[in-house]
C-alpha positions in Angstrom: 157.7 28.9 36.0 154.0 29.0 36.4 152.5 29.8 39.8 150.3 27.1 41.4 146.6 27.8 42.1 143.8 25.8 43.7 141.6 23.7 41.5 139.3 22.0 44.0 141.7 20.2 46.4 144.5 20.1 43.7 147.3 22.5 43.0 147.7 23.1 39.3 149.5 25.5 37.0 147.8 28.9 36.9 147.8 28.8 33.1 145.7 25.6 33.2 142.9 26.7 35.5 140.7 28.7 33.2 140.4 25.9 30.6 139.7 23.3 33.3 137.0 25.4 35.0 135.5 26.2 31.6 135.3 22.5 30.8 133.4 21.9 34.0 130.8 24.5 33.3 130.4 23.5 29.7 129.7 20.0 31.0 127.1 21.0 33.6 125.5 23.9 31.7 122.3 22.1 30.5 121.4 20.9 34.0 122.9 23.8 35.9 119.6 25.5 37.0 118.0 22.2 38.0 121.1 21.2 40.0 121.1 24.5 41.8 117.6 24.0 42.9 118.3 20.4 44.1 121.6 21.1 45.8 120.3 24.1 47.7 116.7 23.0 48.2 115.7 26.1 46.3 117.5 28.4 48.8 119.7 29.9 46.2 116.7 31.9 45.0 116.3 33.5 48.4 120.0 34.2 48.6 119.9 36.0 45.3 116.9 38.0 46.4 118.9 39.1 49.5 121.8 40.1 47.3 119.5 42.3 45.2 118.2 43.9 48.3 121.7 44.6 49.6 122.7 46.0 46.2 120.0 48.8 46.6 119.2 48.7 42.9 118.5 52.1 41.3 116.6 52.7 38.0 119.6 54.3 36.5 122.2 51.7 37.5 124.6 50.4 35.0 125.4 46.8 36.1 128.3 44.5 35.3 127.3 40.9 36.3 130.4 38.8 36.3 130.3 35.0 35.9 126.6 35.4 34.9 126.2 31.7 34.1 122.7 31.0 33.1 121.5 34.4 34.2 119.7 33.7 37.5 120.9 36.9 39.2 120.5 39.1 36.1 117.0 37.9 35.7 116.2 38.9 39.3 117.8 42.3 38.8 115.9 43.1 35.6 112.6 41.8 37.1 113.0 44.3 40.0 114.4 47.2 37.9 113.6 46.7 34.1 115.3 50.0 33.1 118.7 49.0 34.4 121.5 48.4 31.9 123.2 45.1 32.4 126.4 43.7 30.9 126.6 39.9 31.4 130.2 38.7 31.5 131.2 35.1 31.4 134.2 33.3 29.9 132.0 30.2 29.1 130.0 30.6 25.9 127.7 27.6 26.7 126.5 29.2 29.9 126.2 32.7 28.4 124.1 31.3 25.5 121.6 29.9 28.0 121.6 33.2 29.8 120.9 35.1 26.6 118.0 32.8 25.6 116.5 33.1 29.0 116.5 36.8 29.0 115.1 37.0 25.5 112.3 34.7 26.5 111.5 36.9 29.5 111.6 40.1 27.4 114.7 41.4 29.3 117.0 41.8 26.3 116.6 45.5 25.5 119.2 46.9 27.9 121.4 43.8 28.1 124.8 43.1 26.6 126.8 39.8 26.6 130.6 39.6 26.6 132.4 36.2 26.5 135.7 36.8 28.4 137.1 36.1 31.9 137.1 39.1 34.2 140.9 38.9 34.4 141.0 40.1 30.7 138.2 42.7 31.0 140.1 45.9 30.7 138.2 48.0 28.1 135.5 49.6 30.2 137.1 52.1 32.6 134.6 53.8 35.0 131.6 52.5 33.1 129.5 50.8 35.8 127.8 51.8 39.0 127.3 48.3 40.3 129.2 45.0 39.8 127.9 41.6 41.0 129.3 38.1 41.3 127.1 35.3 42.5 129.0 32.0 43.3 131.7 32.7 40.7 134.5 34.4 42.5 136.0 31.2 44.0 136.4 29.8 40.5 138.5 32.7 39.2 142.2 32.1 38.3 143.6 35.4 39.6 141.5 37.0 42.4 143.7 40.0 42.8 143.7 40.8 39.0 139.9 40.3 39.0 139.4 42.8 41.8 141.7 45.3 40.1 139.7 45.1 36.9 136.4 45.4 38.8 137.6 48.4 40.6 138.7 50.1 37.4 135.4 49.2 35.7 133.4 51.0 38.4 132.6 54.6 38.5 133.6 56.5 41.7 131.0 55.6 44.3 130.2 52.4 42.5 129.7 49.2 44.6 130.8 45.6 44.3 128.9 42.7 45.7 130.2 39.2 45.8 128.2 36.2 47.1 129.7 32.8 47.7 129.9 29.9 50.0 131.7 29.6 53.3 132.6 26.9 55.8 130.2 26.9 58.8 131.7 28.2 62.0 130.0 25.7 64.3 131.9 22.4 64.4 128.8 20.2 64.4 127.2 22.1 61.5 130.6 22.0 59.7 130.7 18.2 59.9 127.2 17.8 58.6 127.9 20.3 55.8 131.1 18.5 54.9 129.2 15.2 54.7 126.6 16.8 52.4 129.1 18.5 50.1 131.5 15.6 49.9 129.0 12.8 49.4 125.5 14.0 48.5 126.2 16.8 46.0 128.6 14.7 43.8 126.1 11.9 43.7 123.2 14.2 42.8 125.4 15.4 40.0 126.1 11.8 39.0 122.4 10.8 38.8 120.9 14.0 37.5 123.6 15.6 35.4 125.6 12.4 34.7 128.7 14.2 36.0 130.1 13.2 39.3 133.6 14.8 38.8 132.3 18.3 38.0 130.2 18.4 41.2 133.0 16.9 43.2 135.1 19.8 42.1 132.4 22.4 43.0 132.2 20.8 46.4 136.0 20.7 46.9 136.4 24.3 45.7 134.5 25.5 48.8 137.1 23.9 51.1 140.0 25.9 49.6 138.1 29.1 49.2 139.0 32.2 51.2 137.5 32.8 54.6 135.2 35.8 54.9 137.7 38.0 56.6 140.3 37.2 53.9 137.9 38.3 51.2 137.2 41.5 53.1 141.0 42.1 53.2 141.3 41.5 49.5 138.6 44.1 48.9 140.5 46.6 51.1 144.0 45.8 49.6 142.6 46.4 46.1 141.2 49.9 46.8 137.6 49.2 48.0 136.3 51.2 51.0 133.5 50.7 53.5 133.9 47.0 53.0 131.7 44.6 55.0 130.1 41.3 54.7 126.8 39.7 55.8 126.5 36.0 56.7 123.2 34.6 55.6 121.0 32.3 57.8 122.5 28.8 57.8 126.1 30.1 58.0 127.1 28.7 54.6 126.8 31.8 52.4 128.2 35.3 52.7 127.7 38.5 50.7 130.6 40.9 50.6 130.1 44.6 49.8 132.7 47.3 48.9 132.7 50.7 47.3 135.0 52.6 45.0 136.2 55.8 46.5 
């Protein structure tokens, strides 16, 4: 019997989630970057800059960027350190094709690889990377424990993992305003801009059932990572978690 997992506010068979999530991101791929700017008022760019700063990028880093999407974070990483080797991993080929074209246009293709597979199936690169990053993708994974196991195995000793994603605000008044925005405004922006209400309703709902920051920290710890911590960004809707492989 299949385990049940969260898909937005629904509980579905674990075996069905990857296909359903992939369908959503195929649907939104062409408007994904525009929608990110509109939904976050451009703040996602500042959040990703902060993530790069916390990653303490080094010229000789070998980076695995998971759920690369259209390549926003990879573009920033390579703009800051062009000599870094980056492997872009995403199970959605539509998103990864956009990422590849974007990096080619920017001249950032020399040290970049592209692999179309979910992180849960990524098992062929033991102790290959010095840094792994995930920006707004972890909550969409099917098996978070398996993902962290594979990420840990893929890192070299001393390697670091950074995960950035949304959180529910702690303040009750802010939480209510945030809920009104994510429940009503975001799906309707998706309806009028991307012609896709349901996909953006899922993306909104997925935040509600996502782990709390302390739960993610414990997941890091339970799967071998040390010196784990997280930083809540201004606005109290985004956290960046950091852990190291011993």
